[in-house]
C-alpha positions in Angstrom: -180.0 184.3 20.1 -180.7 183.2 16.6 -183.2 186.0 16.2 -180.5 188.6 17.3 -178.0 187.2 14.8 -180.6 187.3 12.1 -181.3 191.0 12.7 -177.6 191.8 12.9 -177.1 190.1 9.5 -180.0 192.1 8.0 -178.6 195.3 9.4 -175.1 194.5 8.0 -176.6 193.8 4.6 -178.6 197.0 4.6 -175.6 199.1 5.6 -173.5 197.5 2.9 -176.2 198.1 0.3 -176.5 201.8 1.3 -172.8 202.5 1.4 -171.8 205.0 -1.3 -169.0 203.9 -3.7 -166.7 206.7 -4.7 -164.7 206.5 -8.0 -161.5 208.5 -7.9 -161.4 211.4 -10.3 -159.3 210.8 -13.4 -155.9 212.3 -13.5 -155.8 215.2 -15.9 -153.7 214.6 -19.0 -150.4 216.5 -19.0 -150.4 219.3 -21.5 -148.5 218.5 -24.7 -147.9 222.1 -25.9 -145.6 224.7 -24.4 -146.5 228.3 -25.2 -144.6 231.4 -24.2 -143.3 234.8 -25.1 -139.5 235.2 -25.1 -137.1 238.1 -25.4 -133.6 237.2 -26.5 -130.5 239.4 -27.1 -128.8 239.0 -30.5 -125.5 240.4 -31.7 -125.8 243.6 -33.7 -123.3 242.5 -36.3 -123.9 243.4 -39.9 -120.5 242.0 -40.8 -121.4 238.6 -39.6 -118.4 237.9 -37.4 -120.1 237.4 -34.0 -121.6 234.2 -32.6 -125.3 233.3 -33.2 -127.7 233.3 -30.3 -129.0 229.7 -30.2 -132.5 228.8 -29.0 -134.2 225.5 -28.1 -138.0 225.3 -28.1 -138.5 222.3 -25.8 -137.5 224.1 -22.7 -137.4 227.7 -24.0 -133.7 228.0 -23.4 -130.7 229.8 -24.8 -128.0 227.2 -25.7 -124.4 228.0 -25.1 -122.5 228.7 -28.3 -119.9 226.1 -27.2 -122.7 223.6 -28.0 -123.3 224.9 -31.5 -121.9 221.6 -33.1 -124.7 219.6 -31.4 -128.4 218.9 -32.0 -129.3 220.7 -28.8 -130.6 223.8 -30.4 -133.3 224.5 -33.1 -132.6 227.9 -34.6 -130.1 230.8 -34.2 -130.1 234.5 -34.8 -127.3 237.1 -35.5 -128.3 240.6 -36.5 -131.1 239.8 -39.0 -129.8 236.4 -40.1 -131.6 233.2 -39.1 -130.0 229.8 -39.1 -131.6 226.4 -38.4 -129.8 223.4 -37.1 -129.4 221.4 -40.3 -126.7 220.9 -43.0 -124.6 224.1 -43.2 -126.3 225.4 -40.0 -125.6 222.4 -37.8 -125.7 218.6 -37.4 -129.5 218.4 -36.6 -132.6 218.0 -38.8 -134.2 221.3 -38.2 -136.2 223.0 -41.0 -138.4 226.1 -41.3 -141.3 227.5 -43.3 -142.2 231.2 -43.3 -145.9 231.2 -44.2 -148.6 233.8 -44.6 -151.2 233.8 -41.8 -151.7 234.6 -38.2 -150.3 232.9 -35.1 -153.7 232.2 -33.5 -155.1 230.8 -36.7 -152.2 228.5 -37.3 -153.5 225.4 -35.6 -151.5 222.8 -37.6 -147.9 222.8 -38.8 -147.2 221.5 -42.3 -145.9 218.0 -42.3 -143.8 218.6 -45.5 -142.3 221.5 -47.4 -139.6 222.6 -44.9 -136.5 224.4 -46.1 -133.1 223.7 -44.7 -129.8 225.5 -44.4 -128.4 223.8 -47.5 -125.4 226.2 -47.7 -124.3 229.3 -45.8 -125.7 231.4 -48.6 -128.9 229.4 -49.1 -130.6 229.6 -45.7 -134.0 228.1 -44.8 -135.1 231.6 -43.8 -133.9 234.2 -46.3 -132.6 237.4 -44.8 -135.0 240.3 -45.5 -138.0 238.0 -46.0 -139.5 238.6 -42.6 -139.0 242.3 -41.9 -139.2 245.8 -43.3 -136.3 248.1 -42.8 -136.9 251.9 -42.3 -133.8 253.8 -43.6 -134.9 256.9 -41.7 -135.5 255.4 -38.2 -133.3 252.4 -38.9 -136.0 250.2 -37.4 -136.4 246.5 -38.3 -140.2 245.8 -38.2 -141.4 242.2 -38.4 -143.9 241.9 -41.3 -147.4 241.4 -40.1 -149.3 238.3 -41.2 -146.3 236.0 -41.1 -145.9 232.8 -39.1 -142.7 230.7 -38.8 -143.1 226.9 -38.6 -140.2 224.9 -37.4 -139.4 221.2 -37.5 -137.0 220.9 -34.5 -133.4 219.7 -34.6 -134.4 216.1 -33.6 -136.7 216.0 -36.6 -139.5 214.7 -34.4 -141.3 217.8 -33.1 -142.9 221.0 -34.4 -143.2 224.6 -33.3 -144.8 227.8 -34.5 -143.5 231.3 -33.9 -144.4 234.9 -34.5 -142.0 237.7 -34.2 -143.5 240.6 -32.3 -140.7 243.2 -32.2 -137.0 243.9 -32.8 -135.5 246.6 -30.6 -132.1 248.2 -30.4 -130.0 247.8 -27.2 -128.1 250.6 -25.6 -125.8 252.7 -27.8 -122.1 252.3 -27.1 -118.8 253.6 -28.5 -117.9 256.7 -30.5 -119.8 257.2 -32.7 -122.5 255.5 -30.7 -124.1 252.4 -32.1 -126.0 249.5 -30.7 -124.1 246.3 -29.8 -127.2 244.1 -29.5 -130.8 243.7 -30.8 -133.6 242.4 -28.6 -136.0 240.0 -30.4 -139.4 239.5 -28.9 -141.4 236.5 -30.1 -144.2 234.2 -29.1 -144.2 230.5 -29.8 -146.0 227.2 -29.3 -144.0 223.9 -29.2 -145.8 220.6 -29.6 -144.1 217.9 -27.4 -146.1 214.9 -28.5 -144.7 214.7 -32.0 -148.0 215.6 -33.8 -148.4 218.7 -36.0 -151.4 220.0 -34.1 -151.1 223.0 -31.7 
């Protein structure tokens, strides 16, 4: 009987020694950047009377104009005018830099040097600085080799953006004229608070 117990113990030890231990695979880290291409409609309003279209990078959303007096949006557009959510533009801490370069090569946002909407006539992004207007075709073409960097309205995050196209909406009225412009842009938003994309 003792001999049987001895062999059973040896067998149990051998089985335990040969048993493969598996280590669970590490959980992949959640991505910290959000990248996308967006088309937004903007009022065709050279007189500057219509509301701005307000955009938030963190969830790629249009913010209702009723929320314009909050820090829930980062930048706005009306015709060819940009506003950022700071000072005269809004109660947030958003800033912008229009820099030379390409979107893909822009791997780090500047940590300083951002401009703000100090007054309604001194905007962070100067009208006419980002496009070329063709008086014959009436086209607004985004200038190549330009990258927008944004500090978001919370003052804690960064985004980069490239304007790809500005297109006219349907013509309405008599004489016919567009009522909206369609802006197409791509962007990357960094959610972890660093300047690296």
